[in-house]
N, C-alpha and C positions, 0 to 999 in steps of 0.2 A: 504494500500500500504506500502511495506517495503522500507522506504526512504534510508536505508543503502545500498541497491543495486543500486539505481539510479545513484549516482556518479560513481560507478564501471562500470556500463553499459555504461554510457556516456564516461568515460575515455577510455574504451576499443574501442568504436567507433572512438574516436579522435585518439587513438594510431594506429588503422588500417589505417585511412586516412593519418596520418603522415608518417607511414612506407611506404605506397604505394607511397606517394609523394617523399619521400627521395630516394627511389630506382628507381623512374621512370626517363625517359629521354625524353624530356629535363626537367630540374628542374630550377626554378628561384633561382639562387645563388647570394648571395652578398658575395664577398671575400674581406677582408680588405687588406689594403696596406701591412701590415706586412706579411700576408700569401702569397700574390702574389709576394713579394720581396724575400722571403726566401724559398719557398716551390715549389715542383713539383706539380702543380695543379691537374694533372691527378691522382697522388697517393693520394692526399688529398681527392678528390671526390670519388675515389674508396673506401677509408677507411670509409668515411661518409656513403656511400651507404650500405656497408656491416656491419655497426655497429649494434651490438645486445647485448650489455652488460648493459641492463637495470635492475635495482634493486631498492629496497626501498630507498637506500641512494642517488642515483643519479636521480631517477625518482619517487619522492614521490606521484605524482598524477596519475602515470601510463599512461601518455599521449604520451610518446616517442617524446617529443619536445625539448630535450636537450641532448647533449652527449659530452664526452671528449675523445680525442684521443692523442696519443703520436706518433710523427714522427720526425726522425732525431734529437732527443734530445729536441724537442720543445713540449710543451703542447698546444693543440688547443681545442677550444670549438666550437661546432656548435649548433644552435638553430633555431627553426621554429617559425615564427610570422605569425599572421593571419590578412589579410587586406581586405578591401572592394574592389569593382571593380575599383575604381579610385586610389587604393593604397595610400589613404590619411587618413584612419582611421581603427580602429579595426573592425573585422568581427567575428561573431560566427563561430568557427571552424567546426561546423556541417552543416553550411549553404552551399548549392550548389553554392552560389555566392562567397564563400571564396577563396581568393588568398593566398596561402602559399608561404612564402619567407624564404629560408634557408640561414642563415648567418654563415660563417666560419671565425673565428678570432683566433689570438694568445691569449693565456690566459692573457698575459701582456697587451693586448688591451682592455680587458673587463672592 
């Protein structure tokens, strides 16, 4: 077995699930206070959904689980975390029981 292809295949599967989740409606979003106080949430969500600027520098594992956007002079980060059914602990991102939660925050809140 070629072990070099396993992480790539796994990453591609995770990326496809993350992309589908990020673009779907409804999505479980966590929006920080800074974002909700300063930003038009519909514009933020639209930009997160359409994000496709993944490369080796910002997505080294190829899982499409993190991104950076600029809006109204602010830098925002979004990230996807993987939780179990009770939302109390980590879950394998390939598990059918995985709950993805997408968090959007100002860069200064990271």
